[in-house]
C-alpha positions in Angstrom: 0.0 -0.2 0.2 1.6 3.0 -1.0 2.0 6.5 1.6 -0.5 8.2 0.2 -3.4 5.3 0.5 -2.2 4.8 4.1 -3.1 8.6 4.4 -7.1 8.4 3.9 -8.4 6.4 6.5 -7.0 4.2 8.7 -8.7 2.4 11.9 -7.6 1.5 15.0 -8.8 -1.2 17.5 -8.4 -0.3 21.1 -8.8 -3.8 22.2 -5.2 -4.7 20.2 -2.2 -4.6 22.5 -0.4 -2.7 19.8 -3.0 0.3 19.5 -0.6 2.6 20.8 2.2 2.2 18.4 -0.6 1.2 15.5 -2.0 5.0 16.2 1.3 7.3 16.9 2.5 5.2 13.5 -0.3 6.8 11.5 -0.7 10.1 13.5 3.5 10.4 12.8 2.9 9.9 9.1 -0.1 12.8 8.6 2.1 15.0 10.7 5.4 14.5 9.4 3.6 15.1 5.9 1.8 18.6 7.3 5.7 19.9 8.5 7.2 18.7 4.9 4.3 20.6 3.4 5.5 23.8 5.4 2.9 23.8 8.5 4.1 25.8 10.7 2.3 24.4 14.0 0.0 21.7 15.0 -2.9 22.5 16.7 -5.0 19.9 18.2 -8.7 20.9 19.1 -10.4 18.5 21.4 -14.3 18.6 20.9 -17.2 17.4 22.9 -19.0 18.5 26.0 -18.1 16.4 29.8 -22.4 16.6 30.0 -22.8 13.0 27.6 -20.3 10.5 28.7 -19.9 9.2 25.2 -19.6 12.6 24.0 -16.6 13.6 26.4 -13.4 11.6 24.4 -12.3 15.1 23.0 -12.2 17.1 26.6 -10.8 14.2 28.0 -7.6 13.8 25.5 -7.2 17.6 25.7 -7.1 17.2 29.4 -4.6 14.5 29.4 -2.3 16.6 27.3 -3.1 20.3 28.2 0.3 20.5 30.1 1.9 19.0 27.0 1.6 22.0 24.4 4.2 24.8 22.9 7.1 24.2 20.9 4.6 24.6 17.8 1.7 21.9 19.5 -0.8 23.3 21.2 -4.4 22.1 22.5 -7.9 23.4 22.3 -10.5 21.8 24.2 -10.7 20.3 27.8 -12.9 19.3 30.6 -12.5 22.9 32.1 -12.7 24.5 28.7 -14.0 22.8 25.9 -14.9 23.1 22.7 -18.3 22.2 22.1 -21.5 23.2 19.4 -21.9 27.0 21.1 -18.2 28.3 20.8 -16.7 25.9 18.0 -17.2 29.1 15.4 -15.3 31.0 17.8 -12.6 28.2 18.1 -12.3 28.2 14.7 -11.7 31.9 14.1 -9.5 32.0 16.8 -6.9 29.2 15.1 -7.3 31.4 11.9 -5.8 34.4 13.2 -3.7 33.2 16.5 -1.6 30.4 14.7 1.3 31.0 11.5 0.1 28.4 9.1 -1.7 25.7 11.3 -2.2 22.5 10.3 -5.4 21.4 12.9 -6.3 18.0 14.4 -9.8 17.4 14.8 -10.4 14.8 17.8 -14.4 13.8 18.3 -16.1 10.7 19.2 -19.1 9.6 16.7 -21.7 6.9 16.5 -21.0 4.1 13.9 -21.9 1.0 12.9 -21.6 -2.0 15.9 -18.7 -3.8 14.6 -16.7 -0.4 14.5 -17.5 0.6 18.4 -14.1 0.2 19.6 -12.2 1.7 17.0 -10.2 5.3 16.6 -10.2 6.5 13.0 -7.5 8.6 11.8 -7.9 10.4 8.2 -7.3 13.2 6.1 -9.8 16.3 5.7 -12.4 18.3 7.8 -15.4 16.7 9.9 -18.3 18.1 10.8 -19.1 18.5 14.6 -22.6 17.2 15.9 -23.9 15.8 12.4 -24.6 12.9 14.2 -27.3 14.3 16.3 -28.3 16.9 13.9 -26.5 19.8 14.4 -25.2 22.2 12.0 -21.9 23.3 12.8 -18.6 24.5 10.9 -16.2 21.4 9.3 -12.9 21.4 11.4 -9.7 20.1 10.6 -7.0 19.3 8.0 -7.2 15.8 9.5 -9.6 14.1 11.9 -9.3 11.0 14.7 -12.6 10.0 15.6 -13.5 7.7 18.7 -16.3 5.4 17.2 -17.6 5.0 21.1 -21.4 3.5 20.0 -23.4 2.4 17.6 -25.6 5.0 15.7 -28.6 5.4 13.7 -31.7 5.6 16.4 -32.1 8.0 19.0 -28.3 8.9 18.6 -28.6 11.7 21.8 -29.5 9.0 23.8 -27.3 6.5 23.0 -24.5 8.9 23.5 -26.0 9.7 27.0 -25.3 5.8 27.6 -21.6 5.1 26.2 -19.8 3.1 28.6 -16.9 6.0 30.1 -14.4 2.6 29.5 -14.6 2.9 26.1 -14.2 6.5 26.5 -11.2 6.5 28.5 -9.4 3.5 26.7 -9.6 5.4 23.7 -8.7 8.9 25.2 -5.5 6.9 27.1 -4.5 5.9 23.5 -5.0 9.1 21.5 -3.2 10.9 24.6 -0.4 8.8 24.5 -0.3 8.8 21.2 0.2 12.1 20.5 2.6 12.3 22.9 4.7 10.1 21.9 4.4 11.3 18.1 5.4 15.3 19.9 8.7 13.4 21.4 9.8 11.7 18.0 9.2 15.4 16.1 11.1 17.3 18.9 13.9 15.4 19.3 
């Protein structure tokens, strides 16, 4: 498989003993490609809310990484200061004005098919947060990291509210460890 094909979209099973390694290798390809293309800063936007278990993936990742920023890596969205439907547009505007040539990595939870629950998806392009619960929010990201936290299709808002915290925490641990590993590799 070519690198270009590998960059489109990949899935990581959080139950795999090598999940952090697989995730960090996939993320590293995207970040190194972005830096080679001339992007100056990497901005992680951790989207979601702590008021819904299934939608707390982004803020949990941001919380775990909030002290690791600087030196061209920045984080928006934590448990204390989440990026959610009410402030997403403002966050997008802030990023566009604050950072020099930013490469934006959008991190969010999502619902999917039953067989994909427990997988992290990494890929190129923007995501539309809130589309699973019929919200019309701006697209965000040069790339995305989404955690498929539960199945979708019927009463999605209720499904998000009743998602197991264990699944979300396992995903947040893998994503945050993988991001730390990639930042360490690039800085050193």
